[in-house]
C-alpha positions in Angstrom: 113.9 106.7 111.2 114.5 109.1 108.5 111.9 111.9 108.2 112.1 115.0 105.9 115.7 115.0 105.3 116.5 114.4 109.0 116.2 111.6 111.5 114.3 110.8 114.5 116.0 108.7 117.3 113.3 107.1 119.2 114.6 105.8 122.8 112.6 103.9 125.2 111.8 106.3 128.1 111.5 103.4 130.6 115.4 103.5 130.4 117.2 105.1 133.1 118.9 108.6 132.2 122.3 107.3 131.6 121.2 104.4 129.4 119.2 107.0 127.3 122.0 109.3 127.0 124.4 106.5 125.9 121.9 105.1 123.4 121.5 108.6 121.9 125.4 109.1 121.5 125.6 105.6 120.0 122.8 106.2 117.3 124.0 109.7 116.6 127.5 108.2 115.6 125.8 105.8 113.4 124.0 108.8 111.7 127.2 110.7 111.3 129.1 107.9 109.8 126.3 106.9 107.5 125.8 103.5 109.0 122.0 103.3 108.6 122.3 102.0 105.1 125.3 99.7 105.6 125.0 96.0 104.3 124.1 93.2 106.6 127.6 91.9 106.3 129.0 95.3 107.6 126.8 95.3 110.6 129.4 94.1 113.0 132.0 96.3 111.4 129.8 99.4 112.1 129.1 98.3 115.5 132.8 98.0 116.3 133.5 101.3 114.7 131.0 103.1 117.1 132.4 101.2 120.1 135.8 102.5 119.1 134.8 106.0 118.5 133.0 106.0 122.0 136.0 104.6 123.7 138.2 107.3 122.1 135.8 109.9 123.3 135.7 108.7 126.8 139.5 108.7 126.9 139.9 111.9 125.1 137.4 113.8 127.5 138.0 111.7 130.5 134.5 110.3 130.5 135.5 107.0 131.7 132.9 107.2 134.5 130.2 106.9 131.8 128.8 103.2 131.7 
C-alpha cells in the first residue's frame, strides 16, 4: 500500500516468524523492482523474477536453510 511517498507492507501476524520474514523479503523485492504497477499480463513474469532473486540471494549468502 502506497502511503505518503512510501509503502506499507501489511503481513498477517498469525503467520509464523519465518513466513512473515519471507513474505516481507518477497514484497520488498517487488517494491524495489517497481512491480506494484505491472500489468496483469506481466504478473507471472514479476513473480518469477522475485523467485529468481530470492534463489540467487539464498545461494549467494548460503541461506538455503530458509524455507
